[in-house]
Structure formats: structure tokens, C-alpha cells
C-alpha positions in Angstrom: -42.7 -5.9 55.5 -44.4 -5.6 52.2 -47.7 -3.6 52.3 -50.0 -2.6 49.5 -50.4 1.1 49.0 -54.0 2.2 49.4 -53.7 5.7 48.1 -53.3 9.0 49.9 -55.4 9.8 52.9 -56.8 13.2 53.0 -58.3 14.2 56.4 -61.8 15.7 56.4 -62.0 19.5 56.6 -63.6 19.1 60.1 -60.2 17.8 61.4 -58.4 20.9 60.2 -61.0 23.2 61.7 -60.2 21.7 65.1 -56.5 22.3 65.1 -55.5 24.5 68.1 -53.9 27.9 67.8 -50.8 26.6 69.5 -48.4 24.4 67.5 -47.2 21.0 68.5 -43.7 22.3 68.7 -44.7 24.9 71.3 -46.6 22.2 73.3 -43.6 19.9 73.1 -41.2 22.6 74.3 -39.1 23.1 71.2 -36.4 25.7 72.1 -36.9 25.4 75.9 -33.6 25.1 77.8 -34.9 23.5 81.0 -35.9 19.8 81.0 -39.5 19.2 81.9 -42.1 16.4 81.9 -43.8 16.0 78.5 -47.2 17.6 77.9 -50.0 15.3 76.9 -50.7 15.7 73.2 -53.0 12.8 72.2 -54.9 9.9 73.9 -55.4 11.6 77.2 -58.5 13.4 78.5 -59.4 15.9 75.7 -60.0 18.7 78.2 -56.3 18.7 79.3 -54.8 18.8 75.8 -54.3 21.5 73.3 -55.3 19.0 70.6 -58.3 17.6 72.5 -61.0 18.8 70.1 -59.0 17.3 67.2 -58.6 14.0 69.0 -62.4 13.8 69.6 -63.1 14.6 65.9 -60.7 11.8 64.7 -62.0 9.2 67.1 -65.6 10.1 66.1 -64.7 9.9 62.4 -63.1 6.4 62.7 -65.8 5.0 65.0 -68.6 6.1 62.7 
């Protein structure tokens, strides 16, 4: 598939301000030895996700 490059996307500073203190690697269980169900990261109810505030900010930005 041939796509035209549209330049580099730089997220607004508001997105970075909403990053949680926990990393995605920690949420995803990197380094854990026991299998477990995945933890919701994005596109679930924001109140149950570590990245919920970021998700709301991104959705609001692109729906504006």
C-alpha cells in the first residue's frame, strides 16, 4: 500500500500531562512469571484504566 507522508504528528502537551505514573510495561505485566488476563489499557471505561485520562484527552482532541 502506497501512502503519502503527511509529516510528523506531535501530540499536544495536554496529552503528555495526562500520562499516568505507571508505565505501560508495568500495566502489561512485563517481567511477571505467572500468566494472567490482560489489563485494559485503552478503549475501555476510563475509570478502570491507568491511561483513562489520556484516552479522554485524545478522544476530545480528535472529536473537536
